[in-house]
MARKE-969408 format. One record per atom (N, C-alpha, C): x, y, z. Coordinates in steps of 0.2 Angstrom, whole numbers, padded with zeros to 4 digits, always signed. Example, Ala and Ser with C-alpha at 12.3 -4.5 7.8 and 13.67 -1.06 7.14 Angstrom:
2
+0066-0028+0039+0062-0022+0039+0066-0016+0039+0064-0011+0035+0068-0005+0036+0064+0000+0039
This chain:
477
+0080+0054-0179+0074+0056-0173+0074+0048-0168+0073+0049-0162+0073+0045-0156+0068+0039-0159+0068+0033-0154+0063+0029-0157+0055+0028-0153+0049+0029-0155+0047+0028-0149+0049+0023-0143+0045+0025-0138+0046+0020-0132+0040+0015-0132+0041+0011-0130+0034+0007-0130+0033+0008-0123+0025+0006-0123+0021+0008-0118+0014+0001-0117+0011+0000-0110+0008-0004-0113+0001+0002-0107-0006+0002-0110-0011+0005-0107-0017+0000-0107-0019+0002-0102-0029-0001-0101-0033+0005-0099-0040+0005-0102-0043+0008-0100-0048+0010-0095-0046+0002-0092-0052+0001-0087-0059+0001-0087-0060+0004-0080-0068+0004-0081-0072+0008-0073-0078+0011-0078-0081+0016-0075-0078+0024-0079-0075+0028-0077-0072+0033-0079-0067+0034-0082-0064+0028-0083-0058+0024-0085-0058+0025-0092-0061+0023-0096-0062+0026-0103-0062+0035-0106-0065+0036-0100-0065+0044-0103-0058+0047-0101-0056+0046-0095-0051+0049-0093-0042+0047-0097-0044+0041-0098-0039+0039-0103-0037+0042-0112-0043+0044-0111-0045+0048-0119-0044+0054-0119-0045+0055-0114-0039+0066-0113-0031+0064-0113-0031+0058-0109-0023+0059-0106-0020+0056-0111-0019+0051-0117-0019+0051-0122-0018+0056-0127-0023+0060-0127-0023+0066-0133-0020+0069-0132-0017+0071-0126-0013+0077-0123-0006+0075-0124-0002+0068-0123+0004+0066-0124+0004+0066-0129-0001+0063-0135-0001+0063-0142+0002+0071-0143-0003+0075-0143-0004+0082-0145+0004+0085-0142+0006+0083-0138+0011+0088-0133+0021+0085-0136+0018+0080-0141+0024+0078-0143+0027+0070-0141+0023+0067-0137+0026+0060-0134+0026+0055-0139+0034+0054-0138+0036+0049-0143+0035+0040-0140+0027+0036-0142+0025+0031-0140+0024+0028-0144+0026+0019-0142+0023+0013-0146+0020+0012-0140+0011+0012-0143+0005+0011-0137+0003+0002-0139+0003-0002-0132+0001-0007-0134-0004-0007-0128-0011-0012-0131-0018-0011-0126-0020-0015-0123-0019-0019-0118-0022-0024-0115-0031-0023-0113-0035-0026-0111-0039-0027-0107-0039-0031-0098-0042-0026-0095-0041-0029-0090-0048-0027-0087-0047-0028-0081-0056-0026-0075-0060-0030-0075-0065-0027-0074-0072-0029-0072-0076-0033-0077-0073-0033-0085-0077-0036-0090-0073-0044-0089-0067-0043-0089-0064-0052-0087-0064-0055-0079-0067-0050-0075-0069-0055-0068-0074-0056-0070-0079-0055-0076-0085-0059-0077-0086-0064-0083-0079-0062-0083-0078-0071-0089-0075-0074-0086-0074-0074-0080-0072-0079-0076-0064-0080-0074-0062-0075-0075-0053-0074-0076-0053-0069-0066-0050-0074-0062-0052-0071-0055-0048-0067-0053-0041-0066-0056-0037-0060-0057-0038-0054-0060-0044-0053-0064-0043-0047-0069-0041-0047-0073-0036-0053-0076-0031-0050-0081-0029-0057-0086-0029-0055-0090-0029-0062-0098-0021-0064-0095-0019-0070-0097-0013-0072-0097-0009-0067-0103-0011-0065-0109-0005-0065-0114-0006-0056-0111-0010-0054-0106-0008-0045-0106-0001-0044-0102+0001-0049-0098+0008-0050-0094+0014-0051-0098+0012-0054-0105+0018-0053-0111+0018-0045-0112+0011-0042-0114+0014-0035-0115+0016-0033-0110+0016-0033-0104+0020-0029-0099+0026-0031-0097+0029-0039-0097+0035-0039-0096+0038-0035-0102+0036-0034-0108+0041-0033-0116+0040-0025-0114+0037-0021-0113+0037-0017-0113+0038-0010-0106+0036-0015-0100+0043-0013-0096+0039-0006-0094+0032-0004-0094+0029+0001-0091+0020+0003-0095+0018+0004-0089+0010+0002-0089+0007+0007-0087+0003+0010-0093-0001+0017-0089-0008+0013-0088-0011+0015-0083-0018+0013-0081-0023+0016-0078-0029+0014-0082-0033+0018-0080-0038+0014-0073-0042+0016-0069-0044+0014-0065-0049+0009-0066-0048+0002-0063-0056-0002-0063-0057-0003-0056-0062-0007-0058-0069-0009-0054-0067-0016-0053-0066-0019-0046-0064-0024-0043-0072-0028-0039-0077-0031-0041-0080-0035-0037-0079-0035-0031-0084-0034-0026-0084-0035-0019-0087-0042-0019-0081-0045-0013-0081-0052-0013-0081-0058-0018-0085-0064-0017-0084-0068-0022-0079-0072-0022-0073-0070-0019-0066-0072-0020-0062-0072-0025-0065-0064-0027-0057-0063-0035-0054-0059-0029-0047-0057-0032-0043-0053-0030-0041-0049-0035-0039-0042-0029-0038-0035-0033-0034-0034-0038-0034-0033-0044-0030-0033-0049-0026-0029-0049-0026-0024-0045-0020-0019-0042-0016-0019-0039-0019-0025-0033-0013-0028-0028-0009-0034-0032-0012-0037-0036-0010-0042-0041-0003-0039-0045-0006-0035-0048-0001-0032-0053+0007-0031-0049+0005-0024-0044+0011-0022-0039+0013-0029-0037+0011-0035-0034+0015-0039-0031+0020-0044-0037+0015-0047-0043+0019-0051-0048+0025-0047-0049+0024-0041-0053+0030-0037-0055+0034-0034-0051+0033-0035-0043+0039-0033-0040+0039-0026-0040+0032-0023-0044+0031-0014-0038+0033-0013-0031+0037-0014-0027+0037-0013-0021+0037-0006-0018+0039-0001-0026+0036+0007-0020+0031+0012-0022+0029+0016-0020+0021+0017-0021+0024+0023-0020+0025+0028-0026+0025+0036-0022+0019+0041-0025+0016+0043-0020+0011+0049-0022+0011+0056-0019+0013+0059-0024+0014+0067-0021+0007+0069-0020+0009+0074-0014+0000+0077-0012+0003+0085-0011+0001+0089-0017+0002+0097-0017-0004+0102-0018-0004+0107-0013-0009+0111-0014-0006+0115-0021-0011+0118-0024-0010+0121-0030-0016+0130-0028-0014+0131-0020-0018+0138-0019-0015+0144-0023-0019+0150-0024-0026+0150-0022-0031+0148-0028-0030+0142-0033-0034+0142-0038-0036+0135-0037-0033+0132-0034-0041+0126-0032-0041+0125-0022-0046+0125-0019-0051+0128-0013-0045+0120-0009-0042+0125-0003-0038+0120+0002-0037+0124+0008-0036+0119+0014-0037+0122+0019-0027+0123+0021-0025+0120+0017-0018+0120+0018-0013+0123+0012-0013+0129+0012-0010+0132+0004-0001+0129+0003+0003+0128+0008+0009+0127+0009+0011+0118+0010+0005+0114+0007+0006+0108+0008+0011+0104+0001+0015+0101+0002+0016+0099-0005+0023+0092+0000+0018+0086-0001+0021+0080+0003+0021+0076-0001+0026+0072+0000+0027+0065-0004+0024+0058+0001+0021+0055-0002+0019+0048+0001+0023+0043-0001+0028+0038+0000+0032+0032-0001+0028+0026+0004+0025+0025+0000+0022+0016+0003+0024+0011+0000+0025+0007+0006+0027+0000+0004+0021-0004+0001+0022-0008-0004+0018-0009-0009+0016-0017-0011+0019-0021-0007+0020-0029-0009+0018-0033-0003+0018-0030+0003+0015-0035+0009+0010-0032+0013+0012-0033+0021+0007-0032+0025+0001-0035+0025-0005-0031+0027-0011-0036+0027-0013-0038+0016-0011-0034+0015-0012-0033+0008-0009-0041+0005-0004-0044+0008-0003-0049+0006-0010-0055+0005-0015-0051+0007-0022-0055+0005-0022-0061+0006-0020-0064+0013-0022-0070+0017-0024-0070+0023-0031-0074+0021-0037-0072+0025-0041-0081+0024-0042-0081+0030-0046-0087+0031-0053-0086+0036-0055-0090+0033-0063-0093+0040-0063-0098+0045-0062-0096+0052-0058-0101+0055-0064-0107+0059-0068-0102+0062-0073-0104+0066-0080-0098+0063-0085-0102+0067-0091-0100+0066-0090-0092+0066-0087-0087+0070-0088-0083+0073-0083-0078+0070-0076-0081+0070-0069-0078+0069-0068-0079+0061-0065-0072+0057-0061-0072+0052-0054-0071+0054-0049-0072+0050-0042-0071+0049-0038-0068+0045-0034-0062+0046-0032-0059+0037-0024-0059+0042-0019-0063+0037-0012-0060+0040-0008-0057+0038-0004-0054+0042+0000-0045+0042+0006-0048+0041+0008-0048+0036+0016-0051+0034+0021-0045+0034+0026-0045+0036+0031-0039+0037+0037-0044+0034+0041-0041+0030+0047-0043+0031+0055-0041+0028+0059-0041+0033+0065-0037+0032+0066-0035+0025+0066-0038+0019+0067-0036+0015+0062-0029+0011+0057-0032+0013+0052-0028+0010+0053-0021+0015+0056-0023+0020+0056-0014+0025+0062-0011+0022+0067-0014+0020+0074-0011+0018+0074-0010+0012+0071-0011+0008+0068-0008-0001+0067-0004-0003+0060-0001+0003+0053+0004+0004+0059+0007+0009+0061+0009+0013+0063+0013+0017+0072+0015+0012+0075+0011+0010+0081+0013+0008+0077+0018+0000+0074+0015-0003+0069+0019-0010+0069+0025-0008+0066+0026-0001+0064+0032+0004+0069+0037+0003+0073+0034+0007+0080+0039+0009+0084+0042+0002+0083+0037-0002+0088+0039-0008+0081+0042-0014+0076+0046-0013+0071+0048-0014+0071+0054-0012+0074+0056-0005+0073+0063-0004+0081+0064-0004+0087+0061-0004+0092+0064-0006+0092+0066-0014+0089+0063-0019+0088+0065-0025+0085+0070-0028+0081+0070-0024+0074+0076-0026+0075+0081-0021+0083+0083-0019+0085+0090-0016+0077+0090-0009+0077+0085-0006+0070+0086+0001+0076+0085+0005+0073+0085+0013+0076+0088+0017+0075+0083+0024+0067+0082+0023+0063+0077+0029+0061+0071+0028+0062+0065+0033+0059+0060+0031+0055+0058+0036+0049+0056+0037+0045+0052+0042+0042+0047+0041+0044+0042+0047+0040+0034+0048+0034+0035+0051+0029+0032+0050+0025+0030+0051+0023+0022+0055+0023+0019+0059+0019+0012+0062+0014+0012+0066+0013+0008+0070+0010+0005+0073+0013+0003+0078+0020+0003+0082+0024-0003+0084+0022-0003+0089+0018+0003+0093+0017+0001+0100+0012-0002+0101+0009-0006+0097+0005-0012+0097+0007-0019+0094+0010-0017+0088+0011-0022+0083+0020-0024+0085+0018-0025+0089+0028-0025+0092+0035-0027+0089+0030-0032+0085+0034-0037+0081+0035-0035+0071+0030-0035+0070+0028-0032+0062+0030-0024+0063+0026-0021+0066+0028-0013+0064+0034-0011+0068+0038-0015+0074+0040-0013+0075+0048-0017+0071+0046-0022+0065+0053-0022+0063+0055-0016+0056+0047-0012+0054+0047-0009+0050+0052+0000+0053+0051+0001+0060+0053+0004+0062+0061+0005+0066+0062-0001+0066+0069-0004+0066+0075-0003+0061+0071-0007+0057+0076-0005+0048+0075+0003+0047+0071+0005+0050+0068+0015+0047+0077+0018+0052+0077+0016+0056+0081+0017+0063+0088+0017+0062+0089+0009+0058+0095+0006+0056+0100+0009+0051+0093+0010+0045+0096+0013+0039+0097+0021+0036+0093+0023+0045+0094+0032+0044+0102+0033+0046+0106+0030+0049+0113+0029+0052+0116+0032+0046+0113+0028+0040+0118+0030+0034+0118+0035+0030+0112+0041+0032+0111+0047+0028+0111+0051+0035+0116+0055+0035+0117+0058+0043+0112+0065+0037+0114+0066+0033+0111+0073+0031+0102+0073+0031+0100+0068+0030+0093+0067+0030+0087+0067+0037+0086+0074+0039+0081+0076+0045+0075+0067+0046+0078+0066+0048+0071+0060+0052+0068+0060+0058+0062+0056+0057+0058+0057+0064+0053+0051+0064+0050+0048+0068+0046+0042+0070+0040+0045+0074+0033+0042+0072+0029+0047+0073+0022+0039+0073+0019+0037+0080+0014+0030+0080+0009+0035+0076+0005+0030+0069+0002+0032+0064-0004+0034+0066-0010+0035+0074-0012+0039+0073-0014+0045+0075-0009+0046+0077-0009+0055+0079-0004+0055+0074-0001+0053+0069+0002+0058+0063-0004+0056+0059-0009+0052+0059-0014+0052+0051-0019+0061+0056-0018+0061+0060-0021+0067+0064-0017+0073+0062-0011+0073+0063-0007+0079+0062-0004+0081+0055-0006+0074+0049-0007+0077+0041-0013+0081+0039-0019+0077+0044-0025+0080+0041-0024+0088+0045-0021+0091+0051-0022+0094+0054-0017+0101+0049-0011+0099+0051-0004+0104+0049-0003+0099+0043-0002+0097+0038+0003+0093+0033+0009+0096+0030+0009+0104+0033+0016+0107+0029+0020+0105+0033+0022+0102+0039+0026+0102+0043+0028+0094+0042+0027+0091+0036+0030+0085+0034+0033+0088+0026+0039+0081+0023+0041+0082+0018+0041+0077+0013+0045+0072+0018+0043+0066+0012+0042+0059+0019+0038+0057+0019+0034+0048+0024+0033+0043+0020+0038+0038+0026+0038+0032+0022+0033+0029+0027+0032+0022+0026+0025+0019+0028+0025+0012+0027+0021+0008+0030+0019+0002+0027+0012+0002+0022+0011-0003+0019+0004-0005+0015-0002-0001+0015-0007-0005+0020-0011-0002+0023-0012+0007+0025-0007+0008+0031-0006+0015+0030-0007+0019+0026-0001+0016+0021+0002+0021+0016-0006+0024+0010-0010+0017+0010-0017+0018+0006-0020+0023+0009-0021+0022+0013-0028+0029+0021-0023+0034+0019-0016+0034+0022-0015+0043+0021-0015+0046+0016-0013+0042+0012-0011+0044+0005-0019+0049+0003-0022+0045+0002-0030+0047-0002-0032+0054+0004-0031+0052+0010-0034+0059+0015-0027+0065+0012-0024+0065+0012-0019+0067+0011-0019+0073+0002-0023+0068+0000-0024+0070-0008-0029+0075-0007-0034+0071-0003-0040+0077-0002-0041+0083+0000-0036+0080+0007-0036+0089+0010-0031+0095+0004-0027+0091+0000-0024+0097-0003-0026+0099-0008-0033+0096-0009-0036+0100-0016-0044+0096-0018-0041+0091-0018-0045+0088-0022-0043+0077-0024-0045+0071-0022-0042+0066-0022-0041+0064-0031-0044+0067-0033-0045+0068-0040-0039+0071-0045-0036+0075-0041-0029+0076-0046-0023+0076-0043-0024+0069-0039-0018+0065-0037-0014+0061-0041-0009+0060-0043-0006+0053-0046-0003+0051-0041+0000+0045-0046+0006+0040-0043+0009+0035-0047+0015+0032-0045+0020+0030-0049+0020+0021-0043+0018+0017-0048+0019+0010-0043+0027+0009-0047+0035+0009-0043+0040+0007-0044+0044+0001-0043+0047-0002-0048+0051-0009-0047+0057-0009-0050+0062-0014-0047+0066-0016-0053+0067-0015-0059+0062-0018-0063+0062-0021-0068+0058-0015-0072+0051-0016-0068+0044-0012-0072+0041-0008-0069+0039-0003-0071+0033+0003-0067+0027+0004-0070+0022+0006-0067+0016+0005-0066+0013+0013-0066+0009+0018-0067+0008+0023-0067-0001+0024-0068-0004+0028-0062-0011+0028-0063-0011+0032-0057-0019+0035-0058-0024+0037-0054-0022+0035-0047-0025+0039-0040-0025+0034-0034-0034+0034-0033-0037+0038-0037-0043+0037-0037-0047+0030-0039-0051+0030-0038-0055+0025-0040-0061+0024-0049-0063+0021-0047-0065+0019-0053-0073+0023-0055-0075+0027-0050-0082+0030-0048-0086+0027-0054-0091+0022-0056-0094+0020-0059-0101+0024-0060-0103+0028-0052-0109+0031-0053-0107+0037-0058-0104+0040-0059-0101+0046-0064-0100+0042-0072-0097+0037-0071-0097+0035-0080-0101+0037-0084-0097+0039-0092-0101+0043-0094-0107+0045-0094-0103+0052-0088-0108+0059-0089-0102+0066-0090-0097+0063-0094-0095+0069-0094-0091+0073-0089-0089+0071-0081-0089+0076-0077-0082+0073-0072-0080+0068-0075-0073+0065-0071-0070+0070-0071-0065+0070-0068-0059+0074-0066-0052+0069-0069-0049+0071-0076-0045+0067-0079-0037+0069-0075-0038+0074-0071-0031+0076-0068-0026+0070-0066-0029+0067-0062-0025+0061-0060-0021+0057-0064-0025+0056-0070-0021+0051-0075-0018+0055-0081-0018+0063-0080-0013+0066-0083-0007+0066-0080-0006+0069-0074+0001+0070-0070+0003+0062-0068-0002+0058-0069+0001+0051-0068+0005+0050-0075+0004+0050-0081+0007+0050-0086+0014+0055-0088+0012+0061-0085+0018+0066-0084+0024+0061-0080+0020+0058-0076+0026+0054-0071+0030+0049-0077+0023+0047-0080+0029+0041-0083+0033+0044-0088+0031+0050-0092+0036+0051-0096+0041+0055-0095+0042+0055-0088+0050+0057-0086+0053+0050-0082+0048+0045-0081+0052+0040-0080+0057+0035-0087+0051+0037-0091+0055+0035-0100+0060+0038-0101+0061+0045-0098+0065+0048-0102+0065+0055-0108+0058+0058-0106+0055+0061-0109+0052+0068-0106+0057+0069-0101+0057+0074-0097+0053+0084-0101+0057+0081-0108+0053+0088-0112+0045+0086-0113+0044+0083-0115+0036+0082-0114+0032+0081-0108+0035+0080-0104+0034+0077-0097+0032+0085-0094+0036+0088-0096+0037+0098-0095+0032+0101-0097+0030+0099-0105+0026+0104-0107+0019+0101-0105+0015+0094-0106+0013+0093-0102+0009+0095-0098+0015+0096-0090+0010+0099-0085+0011+0104-0084+0014+0110-0086+0014+0117-0088+0009+0117-0089+0005+0114-0096-0002+0117-0097-0006+0116-0094-0005+0109-0089-0011+0107-0084-0012+0112-0078-0005+0115-0078-0004+0123-0071-0007+0128-0075-0006+0130-0080-0009+0137-0082-0016+0133-0083-0019+0129-0087-0026+0129-0085-0029+0128-0078-0027+0129-0073-0029+0127-0066-0028+0135-0063-0022+0136-0065-0023+0145-0063-0029+0149-0068-0028+0148-0074-0037+0151-0077-0042+0147-0073-0042+0147-0068-0048+0143-0067-0054+0140-0070-0051+0136-0074-0056+0131-0080-0055+0125-0073-0061+0121-0072-0059+0117-0068-0066+0113-0068-0065+0105-0065-0069+0100-0066-0073+0101-0061-0079+0099-0061-0083+0099-0054-0082+0099-0047-0076+0094-0045-0072+0093-0041-0069+0099-0038-0065+0101-0041-0059+0108-0040-0064+0115-0038-0070+0114-0042-0073+0121-0044-0074+0122-0036-0072+0129-0036-0076+0136-0029-0076+0141-0032-0077+0146-0026-0079+0155-0029-0073+0154-0031-0066+0152-0032-0061+0154-0033-0062+0152-0041-0063+0147-0043-0065+0146-0052-0070+0150-0056-0067+0151-0062-0067+0154-0067-0074+0151-0071-0072+0144-0073-0077+0141-0076-0077+0133-0077-0082+0130-0073-0084+0123-0073-0087+0118-0079-0082+0116-0082-0081+0111-0087-0081+0103-0086-0083+0099-0089-0082+0093-0090-0076+0087-0092-0076+0082-0093-0071+0079-0093-0067+0083-0100-0071+0081-0106-0068+0081-0113-0063+0088-0112-0069+0095-0110-0069+0100-0109-0063+0101-0107-0059+0099-0101-0057+0101-0097-0050+0098-0100-0050+0093-0105-0043+0092-0109-0043+0096-0114-0047+0099-0117-0046+0105-0123-0043+0109-0119-0043+0112-0114-0041+0120-0112-0035+0115-0111-0033+0111-0107-0025+0109-0106-0023+0109-0113-0024+0105-0116-0023+0106-0124-0019+0113-0128-0025+0116-0126-0026+0125-0131-0019+0128-0127-0016+0125-0121-0012+0127-0114-0006+0123-0116-0005+0121-0122+0003+0118-0124+0008+0123-0126+0013+0122-0123+0018+0128-0125+0017+0132-0120+0015+0133-0117+0012+0139-0110+0015+0137-0102+0019+0142-0100+0019+0139-0093+0014+0143-0086+0015+0142-0082+0010+0146-0076+0014+0152-0075+0009+0155-0073+0012+0164-0072+0013+0162-0064+0010+0160-0061+0009+0160-0051+0011+0154-0050+0011+0148-0049+0010+0140-0052+0020+0141-0051+0024+0138-0051+0031+0135-0048+0030+0131-0057+0034+0133-0060+0034+0129-0067+0038+0124-0067+0035+0118-0069+0036+0111-0069+0046+0111-0074+0048+0105-0070+0054+0106-0073+0057+0099-0072+0057+0095-0076+0057+0087-0077+0064+0086-0082+0070+0084-0077+0076+0082-0079+0075+0075-0081+0081+0070-0082+0081+0064-0080+0078+0060-0074+0074+0055-0072+0073+0053-0068+0073+0044-0065+0081+0045-0064+0079+0038-0066+0079+0033-0057+0076+0029-0059+0072+0023-0053+0080+0022-0049+0082+0023-0042+0089+0020-0040+0089+0014-0040+0092+0011-0040+0092+0003-0039+0095+0002-0032+0089-0001-0029+0089-0003-0021+0092-0012-0019+0097-0013-0019+0100-0020-0017+0098-0023-0010+0097-0029-0011+0096-0032-0003+0101-0038+0001+0104-0037+0003+0108-0040+0006+0106-0045+0012+0106-0051+0012+0101-0055+0018+0109-0055+0021+0104-0056+0027+0109-0057+0034+0111-0065+0035+0115-0064+0039+0119-0072+0040+0114-0075+0046+0109-0082+0044+0104-0085+0047+0107-0084+0055+0102-0083+0060+0100-0083+0067+0099-0089+0070+0103-0090+0076+0100-0097+0079+0092-0097+0083+0091-0102+0077+0084-0102+0077+0081-0109+0083+0078-0108+0089+0076-0112+0095+0069-0114+0095+0065-0119+0092+0058-0120+0094+0056-0123+0100+0053-0118+0104+0052-0118+0112+0044-0119+0115+0040-0118+0109+0032-0118+0109+0029-0120+0106+0020-0121+0105+0017-0119+0102+0008-0118+0102+0007-0112+0098-0001-0110+0100-0003-0115+0095-0008-0117+0100-0015-0122+0095-0018-0117+0097-0022-0115+0092-0029-0113+0091-0036-0118+0089-0039-0115+0093-0047-0122+0095-0052-0117+0091-0057-0121+0089-0065-0120+0087-0065-0122+0095-0070-0119+0097-0073-0123+0104-0079-0116+0108-0081-0119+0111-0089-0116+0115-0089-0117+0121-0087-0113+0126-0088-0112+0131-0086-0111+0137-0083-0113+0143-0081-0109+0149-0072-0108+0148-0070-0102+0147-0061-0102+0147-0062-0107+0153-0062-0107+0159-0060-0112+0163-0062-0119+0161-0067-0120+0162-0066-0128+0158-0062-0130+0155-0060-0124+0147-0054-0126+0143-0051-0126+0146-0046-0121+0150-0039-0123+0152-0039-0130+0157-0045-0129+0163-0043-0138+0165-0042-0144+0160-0048-0144+0155-0047-0150+0150-0040-0149+0147-0037-0142+0144-0034-0141+0142-0025-0144+0144-0025-0144+0152-0021-0145+0158-0019-0152+0158-0024-0157+0155-0024-0164+0154-0018-0163+0149-0017-0161+0144-0011-0164+0139-0006-0161+0142-0002-0156+0146+0004-0157+0148+0009-0163+0149+0015-0160+0149+0017-0166+0149+0026-0165+0150+0032-0169+0149+0037-0166+0153+0041-0161+0148+0038-0161+0142+0042-0158+0135+0037-0152+0136+0029-0150+0136+0025-0145+0135+0022-0144+0140+0019-0138+0143+0016-0138+0146+0009-0131+0145+0005-0129+0147+0000-0128+0145+0003-0118+0149+0002-0112+0147+0004-0106+0151+0001-0101+0149-0005-0101+0145-0008-0097+0144-0016-0100+0141-0021-0096+0140-0026-0098+0133-0027-0090+0134-0029-0088+0127-0033-0081+0124-0037-0082+0121-0041-0077+0121-0046-0076+0114-0047-0069+0113-0046-0070+0106-0044-0061+0102-0040-0060+0104-0032-0063+0110-0028-0060+0110-0026-0060+0118-0032-0057+0122-0032-0056+0128-0035-0062+0133-0029-0065+0136-0026-0067+0142-0032-0071+0146-0038-0077+0147-0042-0077+0148-0041-0084+0153-0035-0086+0154-0035-0093+0157-0028-0093+0160-0023-0092+0164-0027-0094+0172-0028-0086+0171-0034-0084+0177-0033-0077+0183-0035-0076+0176-0039-0076+0173-0045-0071+0170-0049-0068+0171-0053-0063+0169-0058-0059+0171-0064-0061+0170-0071-0061+0173-0077-0063+0168-0081-0058+0164-0078-0054+0164-0080-0047+0162-0078-0046+0154-0072-0053+0153-0069-0051+0146-0072-0056+0141-0076-0053+0135-0081-0054+0130-0076-0061+0126-0079-0068+0126-0074-0071+0122-0081-0075+0115-0074-0077+0110-0078-0080+0105-0079-0086+0106-0079-0089+0099-0076-0098+0100-0071-0100+0097-0067-0095+0097-0059-0095+0096-0054-0096+0100-0050-0099+0101-0046-0100+0108-0039-0100+0105-0034-0098+0107-0028-0098+0106-0025-0100+0114-0022-0107+0113-0019-0112+0119-0012-0112+0119-0007-0108+0123+0000-0108+0123+0003-0113+0125+0006-0117+0124+0010-0123+0126+0018-0122+0126+0021-0122+0132+0029-0120+0132+0034-0126+0133+0039-0125+0131+0043-0129+0135+0047-0124+0142+0047-0131+0148+0050-0129+0152+0059-0130+0152+0060-0132+0148+0070-0133+0148+0070-0130+0143+0076-0132+0137+0078-0128+0133+0073-0127+0127+0072-0132+0122+0069-0132+0116+0066-0141+0117+0060-0137+0110+0057-0145+0109+0058-0146+0103+0056-0151+0099+0055-0156+0092+0048-0153+0091+0050-0156+0084+0044-0156+0079+0039-0162+0081+0040-0167+0083+0038-0173+0085+0036-0172+0091+0038-0167+0095+0035-0166+0103+0027-0161+0098+0028-0157+0098+0023-0152+0093+0015-0158+0090+0020-0162+0086+0015-0168+0084+0012-0172+0089+0016-0174+0095+0013-0177+0098+0006-0175+0103+0008-0168+0106+0001-0165+0108-0004-0163+0104-0001-0162+0095-0009-0162+0091-0010-0168+0090-0009-0174+0089-0011-0181+0091-0017-0182+0096-0011-0179+0102-0019-0182+0108-0023-0179+0108-0023-0170+0104-0031-0164+0104-0034-0170+0100-0030-0172+0094-0033-0175+0090-0039-0182+0094-0035-0185+0096-0038-0192+0100-0045-0189+0104-0044-0183+0109-0047-0181+0113-0054-0177+0109-0054-0177+0102-0058-0175+0097-0058-0167+0097-0055-0163+0099-0053-0156+0101-0051-0152+0093-0056-0148+0091-0054-0148+0084-0049-0139+0082-0041-0142+0084-0040-0137+0081-0037-0135+0074-0039-0128+0073-0038-0125+0067-0032-0121+0063-0028-0121+0067-0022-0117+0066-0015-0118+0073-0013-0119+0069-0006-0118+0075+0002-0114+0073+0005-0113+0078+0008-0106+0077+0015-0107+0080+0023-0113+0078+0027-0113+0083+0032-0106+0085+0032-0108+0091+0033-0102+0094+0042-0101+0095+0046-0101+0092+0055-0097+0090+0058-0091+0095+0065-0095+0098+0069-0089+0100+0072-0091+0095+0075-0082+0094+0080-0081+0087+0086-0078+0091+0092-0083+0092+0100-0080+0095+0094-0079+0101+0091-0082+0104+0089-0081+0111+0082-0076+0113+0081-0073+0107+0077-0069+0111+0071-0069+0108+0062-0070+0111+0058-0070+0109+0055-0068+0103+0054-0073+0096+0051-0071+0092+0043-0074+0091+0040-0068+0096+0033-0070+0096+0031-0067+0102+0023-0063+0102+0023-0057+0108+0020-0060+0114+0018-0059+0119+0015-0059+0125+0009-0060+0124+0004-0064+0127-0003-0062+0124-0006-0056+0129-0010-0052+0127-0014-0045+0131-0015-0048+0138-0011-0044+0141-0014-0046+0149-0007-0051+0155-0004-0053+0149-0001-0059+0151+0006-0059+0157
């Protein structure tokens, strides 16, 4: 007899304990071979002073079992606490978030009966790096970090997913018409890697029109790969238009550890009322079973769920004029349990072979020639842009001279427009008229600004890489 596979579970917050109870019961009754370790995460730990929502000893369980089935948790708003979901994904290197969004027409109401989309979301960087600062009275900042290794890993994973799952097409979404360096890198890497997979159809869309098209005609898409924030939003939209966000599962995959969770939140407003839909967590558990090599049990649970959906036994969020019986959380679990061993009659039966995670290797490129050619100095200052420009011109030197001043990214000096609204946060760009400058040149400028009592709150060095600017122009420059 096969030894049980160790997994870690967390019951979570809000509706989490209710839906986890249903999921674990179904796994056990279906014959899953599991050795379960339980950890506590989420709201109660935040209240105890654990700002990350998890105790140190819980990490040992996750690193030992390497498989995590998690119910949704509640992250307090504000207060300096960090999202547990983001912390786990980044700490454990879970770089790929896979979210299938499928319609179950005609049994669950949807305007998109042919929808079968898989969204593969980068999971570790972008704005979810969570690096934020308050810089002035009026301005807050969040840093968007996009790395070549992060892009290469998630995009290569997406191509491998298409190839090994019998899919045909991969679509990339970015906003690189505006964010030409960060989103531009994601698009550039997509085009580079696409050349290695000539059998995969590819396309790129700007995220705004792409989001509109997935809401209107999702059947035109197959697999989608995109950066973190866009992927988070798009997968919720796609799940909802497929029939209900309550039925959407997800997997978070890394090189060593994997986490499985429903995409919806903890819904504290309905906690304890026996109305939550456990389907998202059930189907996430199915993905977990396939991941650990128990595809037979995965198919048994999934097909029982499909049979229940066909029978019209639905929770409130799925209930429509096509449903037969509205049930609560526990009763839905009962109905699925009774269908274990059965297969759907109309919907396509689930079949799970081994579901190995492709191993993605990143090979660093040789370093490029990096030259310091300027510095952006951000000031906390109140006043007129022309007055600030006149003051900054006095700091010009043989090494550095003022090229422009922007406010919220828009050029306001020289030759700014009086209609441009300005806050108390200014970027003053000083650049060399020669080839390069030294760090001492930058420090000398900052020292002179400090002596003149200008409040500089942030600086960014401006580099050329292999002779190409590694910084964007100001809007209007």
